[in-house]
One Martini backbone bead per residue (centre of mass of N, CA, C, O) as a GRO file, in nm:
protein
  267
    1MET     BB    1   0.096   0.034   0.023
    2SER     BB    2   0.077   0.351  -0.004
    3GLY     BB    3   0.138   0.668   0.154
    4ALA     BB    4  -0.098   0.774  -0.025
    5ALA     BB    5  -0.405   0.903   0.001
    6THR     BB    6  -0.731   0.905  -0.139
    7ARG     BB    7  -0.932   1.165  -0.222
    8PRO     BB    8  -1.193   1.318  -0.266
    9ALA     BB    9  -1.325   1.534  -0.453
   10GLY     BB   10  -1.332   1.880  -0.339
   11ARG     BB   11  -1.130   2.014  -0.170
   12HIS     BB   12  -1.166   2.309  -0.051
   13GLN     BB   13  -1.374   2.531  -0.075
   14GLY     BB   14  -1.471   2.822  -0.153
   15PRO     BB   15  -1.666   3.086  -0.036
   16GLY     BB   16  -1.828   3.094  -0.333
   17ALA     BB   17  -1.955   2.835  -0.321
   18ASN     BB   18  -2.264   2.659  -0.402
   19LYS     BB   19  -2.213   2.433  -0.243
   20ALA     BB   20  -2.214   2.238  -0.003
   21PRO     BB   21  -2.048   2.186   0.258
   22GLU     BB   22  -1.793   2.012   0.341
   23LEU     BB   23  -1.677   1.732   0.505
   24VAL     BB   24  -1.412   1.700   0.757
   25LEU     BB   25  -1.602   1.543   0.974
   26GLU     BB   26  -1.686   1.189   1.057
   27LEU     BB   27  -1.922   1.027   1.274
   28GLU     BB   28  -2.040   0.675   1.289
   29ARG     BB   29  -2.132   0.502   1.541
   30VAL     BB   30  -1.917   0.542   1.771
   31ILE     BB   31  -1.697   0.310   1.937
   32LYS     BB   32  -1.522   0.311   2.264
   33ILE     BB   33  -1.314   0.055   2.412
   34TYR     BB   34  -1.142  -0.007   2.699
   35PRO     BB   35  -0.944  -0.219   2.829
   36GLY     BB   36  -1.051  -0.437   3.103
   37GLN     BB   37  -1.152  -0.477   3.467
   38PRO     BB   38  -1.358  -0.357   3.328
   39PRO     BB   39  -1.459  -0.236   3.058
   40VAL     BB   40  -1.435   0.096   2.893
   41PRO     BB   41  -1.684   0.308   2.790
   42ALA     BB   42  -1.635   0.613   2.609
   43LEU     BB   43  -1.808   0.544   2.348
   44ARG     BB   44  -2.181   0.534   2.252
   45GLY     BB   45  -2.262   0.596   1.951
   46VAL     BB   46  -2.128   0.834   1.780
   47SER     BB   47  -2.260   1.120   1.597
   48LEU     BB   48  -2.069   1.337   1.366
   49SER     BB   49  -2.065   1.656   1.188
   50VAL     BB   50  -1.818   1.858   1.002
   51ALA     BB   51  -1.796   2.152   0.844
   52ALA     BB   52  -1.669   2.370   0.659
   53GLY     BB   53  -1.622   2.660   0.874
   54GLU     BB   54  -1.652   2.577   1.154
   55LEU     BB   55  -1.748   2.666   1.509
   56LEU     BB   56  -1.677   2.431   1.768
   57ALA     BB   57  -1.813   2.280   2.065
   58VAL     BB   58  -1.706   2.041   2.312
   59LEU     BB   59  -1.909   1.970   2.594
   60GLY     BB   60  -1.777   1.850   2.916
   61PRO     BB   61  -1.703   1.653   3.153
   62SER     BB   62  -1.532   1.449   3.313
   63GLY     BB   63  -1.586   1.145   3.133
   64SER     BB   64  -1.766   1.209   2.859
   65GLY     BB   65  -1.558   1.174   2.581
   66LYS     BB   66  -1.415   1.424   2.445
   67THR     BB   67  -1.118   1.328   2.424
   68THR     BB   68  -1.168   1.077   2.259
   69LEU     BB   69  -1.291   1.224   2.021
   70LEU     BB   70  -1.034   1.385   1.955
   71HIS     BB   71  -0.848   1.142   1.900
   72LEU     BB   72  -1.019   1.034   1.662
   73ALA     BB   73  -1.026   1.295   1.488
   74GLY     BB   74  -0.688   1.295   1.494
   75THR     BB   75  -0.579   0.991   1.460
   76LEU     BB   76  -0.468   0.876   1.754
   77ASP     BB   77  -0.713   0.680   1.715
   78LYS     BB   78  -0.932   0.397   1.714
   79PRO     BB   79  -1.215   0.244   1.674
   80THR     BB   80  -1.406  -0.024   1.769
   81ALA     BB   81  -1.651   0.116   1.624
   82GLY     BB   82  -1.722   0.241   1.334
   83THR     BB   83  -1.687   0.573   1.173
   84VAL     BB   84  -1.398   0.764   1.055
   85ARG     BB   85  -1.374   1.085   0.894
   86VAL     BB   86  -1.101   1.261   0.732
   87ASP     BB   87  -1.122   1.435   0.464
   88GLY     BB   88  -1.285   1.163   0.344
   89LEU     BB   89  -1.128   0.950   0.529
   90ASP     BB   90  -1.097   0.625   0.637
   91VAL     BB   91  -0.906   0.536   0.906
   92ARG     BB   92  -0.936   0.212   0.902
   93LYS     BB   93  -0.796   0.204   0.591
   94LEU     BB   94  -0.526   0.300   0.713
   95SER     BB   95  -0.217   0.332   0.748
   96ASP     BB   96   0.019   0.458   0.945
   97ARG     BB   97   0.145   0.629   0.720
   98GLN     BB   98  -0.122   0.760   0.623
   99LEU     BB   99  -0.199   0.885   0.895
  100ALA     BB  100   0.044   1.071   0.915
  101GLY     BB  101  -0.024   1.225   0.654
  102LEU     BB  102  -0.303   1.327   0.742
  103ARG     BB  103  -0.214   1.487   0.987
  104ALA     BB  104  -0.012   1.675   0.834
  105SER     BB  105  -0.243   1.789   0.615
  106SER     BB  106  -0.546   1.799   0.797
  107VAL     BB  107  -0.430   1.841   1.102
  108GLY     BB  108  -0.470   2.052   1.384
  109PHE     BB  109  -0.304   2.124   1.701
  110VAL     BB  110  -0.428   2.230   2.032
  111PHE     BB  111  -0.280   2.256   2.346
  112GLN     BB  112  -0.279   2.323   2.680
  113GLN     BB  113   0.058   2.266   2.701
  114PHE     BB  114   0.168   2.337   2.393
  115PHE     BB  115   0.437   2.182   2.310
  116LEU     BB  116   0.726   2.321   2.322
  117ALA     BB  117   1.046   2.400   2.228
  118GLU     BB  118   1.216   2.588   2.449
  119HIS     BB  119   1.518   2.623   2.276
  120GLN     BB  120   1.352   2.704   2.029
  121ARG     BB  121   1.253   2.873   1.792
  122VAL     BB  122   0.956   2.983   1.700
  123LEU     BB  123   0.985   2.933   1.396
  124ASP     BB  124   1.069   2.623   1.431
  125ASN     BB  125   0.826   2.521   1.583
  126VAL     BB  126   0.642   2.567   1.333
  127ALA     BB  127   0.805   2.440   1.095
  128ASP     BB  128   0.827   2.140   1.207
  129ALA     BB  129   0.520   2.067   1.150
  130LEU     BB  130   0.596   2.040   0.820
  131LEU     BB  131   0.789   1.797   0.777
  132TYR     BB  132   0.565   1.561   0.708
  133ALA     BB  133   0.464   1.720   0.438
  134GLY     BB  134   0.745   1.772   0.255
  135ALA     BB  135   0.871   2.033   0.305
  136ARG     BB  136   1.090   2.264   0.276
  137LEU     BB  137   1.262   2.469   0.469
  138ALA     BB  138   1.185   2.739   0.334
  139GLU     BB  139   0.882   2.677   0.323
  140ARG     BB  140   0.838   2.635   0.625
  141ARG     BB  141   0.936   2.920   0.716
  142ASP     BB  142   0.735   3.084   0.554
  143ALA     BB  143   0.478   2.962   0.678
  144ALA     BB  144   0.550   3.030   0.971
  145ALA     BB  145   0.570   3.337   0.941
  146ASN     BB  146   0.279   3.376   0.847
  147ALA     BB  147   0.141   3.249   1.098
  148LEU     BB  148   0.266   3.444   1.307
  149GLN     BB  149   0.148   3.697   1.185
  150LEU     BB  150  -0.152   3.611   1.218
  151VAL     BB  151  -0.107   3.592   1.557
  152GLY     BB  152   0.096   3.845   1.634
  153LEU     BB  153   0.431   3.722   1.597
  154GLY     BB  154   0.625   3.859   1.375
  155HIS     BB  155   0.835   3.989   1.608
  156LYS     BB  156   0.912   3.666   1.733
  157LEU     BB  157   1.085   3.452   1.567
  158GLY     BB  158   1.362   3.444   1.764
  159ALA     BB  159   1.226   3.342   1.996
  160ARG     BB  160   1.172   3.181   2.298
  161PRO     BB  161   0.940   3.033   2.492
  162ILE     BB  162   1.080   3.129   2.768
  163GLN     BB  163   1.016   3.447   2.664
  164LEU     BB  164   0.711   3.387   2.701
  165SER     BB  165   0.398   3.400   2.741
  166GLY     BB  166   0.120   3.216   2.764
  167GLY     BB  167  -0.029   3.352   2.526
  168GLU     BB  168   0.208   3.335   2.325
  169ARG     BB  169   0.236   3.030   2.327
  170GLN     BB  170  -0.049   2.974   2.216
  171ARG     BB  171   0.001   3.124   1.950
  172VAL     BB  172   0.217   2.933   1.852
  173ALA     BB  173   0.038   2.681   1.854
  174ILE     BB  174  -0.162   2.795   1.645
  175ALA     BB  175   0.037   2.842   1.419
  176ARG     BB  176   0.117   2.543   1.395
  177ALA     BB  177  -0.174   2.443   1.318
  178VAL     BB  178  -0.212   2.655   1.051
  179ALA     BB  179   0.037   2.649   0.853
  180GLY     BB  180  -0.086   2.395   0.664
  181GLN     BB  181  -0.384   2.426   0.604
  182PRO     BB  182  -0.603   2.265   0.740
  183ALA     BB  183  -0.914   2.124   0.756
  184ILE     BB  184  -0.856   2.096   1.079
  185VAL     BB  185  -0.895   2.221   1.417
  186LEU     BB  186  -0.779   2.096   1.734
  187ALA     BB  187  -0.890   2.203   2.063
  188ASP     BB  188  -0.750   2.152   2.389
  189GLU     BB  189  -0.812   2.355   2.612
  190PRO     BB  190  -0.700   2.656   2.506
  191THR     BB  191  -0.747   2.812   2.816
  192GLY     BB  192  -0.654   2.638   3.072
  193ASN     BB  193  -0.355   2.810   3.126
  194LEU     BB  194  -0.526   3.080   3.147
  195ASP     BB  195  -0.631   3.369   3.190
  196GLN     BB  196  -0.911   3.538   3.118
  197ALA     BB  197  -0.794   3.758   2.932
  198THR     BB  198  -0.612   3.573   2.761
  199GLY     BB  199  -0.832   3.373   2.678
  200SER     BB  200  -1.003   3.580   2.523
  201SER     BB  201  -0.786   3.641   2.305
  202ILE     BB  202  -0.781   3.353   2.193
  203LEU     BB  203  -1.080   3.346   2.108
  204ASP     BB  204  -1.054   3.578   1.911
  205LEU     BB  205  -0.852   3.436   1.724
  206LEU     BB  206  -1.028   3.194   1.648
  207ALA     BB  207  -1.250   3.368   1.519
  208GLU     BB  208  -1.070   3.495   1.301
  209LEU     BB  209  -0.984   3.231   1.164
  210ASN     BB  210  -1.270   3.139   1.096
  211ALA     BB  211  -1.345   3.389   0.921
  212ALA     BB  212  -1.100   3.294   0.717
  213GLY     BB  213  -1.177   2.947   0.713
  214THR     BB  214  -1.130   2.795   0.972
  215THR     BB  215  -1.165   2.487   1.117
  216ILE     BB  216  -1.314   2.451   1.453
  217VAL     BB  217  -1.246   2.235   1.743
  218ALA     BB  218  -1.349   2.264   2.082
  219VAL     BB  219  -1.239   2.121   2.382
  220THR     BB  220  -1.454   2.145   2.681
  221HIS     BB  221  -1.565   2.260   3.026
  222ASP     BB  222  -1.613   2.562   2.937
  223GLN     BB  223  -1.867   2.783   2.904
  224LEU     BB  224  -1.712   3.031   2.791
  225VAL     BB  225  -1.598   2.891   2.547
  226ALA     BB  226  -1.861   2.777   2.426
  227GLY     BB  227  -1.998   3.069   2.396
  228ARG     BB  228  -1.790   3.144   2.139
  229MET     BB  229  -1.929   2.962   1.965
  230ARG     BB  230  -2.151   2.834   1.685
  231ARG     BB  231  -2.138   2.542   1.814
  232LEU     BB  232  -2.306   2.299   2.039
  233VAL     BB  233  -2.166   2.012   2.201
  234ARG     BB  234  -2.298   1.774   2.421
  235MET     BB  235  -2.154   1.567   2.681
  236LEU     BB  236  -2.242   1.233   2.826
  237ASP     BB  237  -2.142   0.928   2.888
  238GLY     BB  238  -2.049   0.893   2.568
  239ARG     BB  239  -2.265   1.113   2.472
  240ILE     BB  240  -2.482   1.289   2.278
  241ILE     BB  241  -2.729   1.530   2.404
  242SER     BB  242  -2.642   1.784   2.219
  243ASP     BB  243  -2.703   1.995   1.906
  244THR     BB  244  -2.623   2.342   1.850
  245ALA     BB  245  -2.697   2.618   1.664
  246VAL     BB  246  -2.536   2.939   1.678
  247GLY     BB  247  -2.561   3.229   1.557
  248PRO     BB  248  -2.438   3.307   1.240
  249ALA     BB  249  -2.429   2.977   1.169
  250ALA     BB  250  -2.727   2.872   1.179
  251ALA     BB  251  -2.799   2.874   0.870
  252ALA     BB  252  -2.566   2.640   0.806
  253THR     BB  253  -2.660   2.488   1.087
  254GLU     BB  254  -2.834   2.257   1.213
  255SER     BB  255  -3.025   2.152   1.449
  256ARG     BB  256  -2.971   1.898   1.696
  257GLY     BB  257  -3.037   1.621   1.847
  258PRO     BB  258  -3.008   1.370   2.031
  259ASP     BB  259  -2.802   1.092   2.073
  260GLU     BB  260  -2.949   0.755   2.067
  261SER     BB  261  -2.717   0.591   2.031
  262GLY     BB  262  -2.566   0.293   2.173
  263GLU     BB  263  -2.720   0.060   2.245
  264GLY     BB  264  -2.621  -0.204   2.484
  265LEU     BB  265  -2.433  -0.073   2.659
  266ALA     BB  266  -2.267  -0.048   2.925
  267GLU     BB  267  -2.285   0.167   3.210
   0.00000   0.00000   0.00000
């Protein structure tokens, strides 16, 4: 099997396209059970679709399954049953090499802990994220510089993360996530390590990136974060209990009722 997976035609429509928005993430009756005594059901038949251009929050308490959903959406894990498609590709049909390529080209990650190389320049922290996409060094650094300019750090390309504030570090992490223009950005508690004012500025930045066309899914337990998104998915005990479009995106995203699938799994 080759290292390159074949996508359906029509990836990344422009903002003026007349067609319905393409789906960049699809979960169909997804079950995830972690082995143990007893086994632990983390997702209980979850179905979720995310269209290009959405700004979405997955909200739930600890143990609700939201982090497991993020791992599956980012191809960091595979489902026990059901189907996960990222950018049109069924992850269960891909080899490890193809999954790595899909992550490099189609998924951007923003983590609560930043995960920056502390003694490496900010520019190279961002550029190195493009290494597995096959870009040359000069191309990687050009893309990194553009992404850092986009998040307001174009004047700090040569700084080290240890010289930055928490908010600036998270901006570097966001630049790293968007530098390759992925189909979707997954943000895990993006304001979790920040004070309220700094966190609000990060949410402003995510909204600006979304307005420019970036698809963003933020996983959080924080109602304030969820309230800044345009679609709200609530999870509890491994199930989606509500899915509601709010704000300016409501016309493009229908409100959805509770996900009643996943019957028969142990509570």
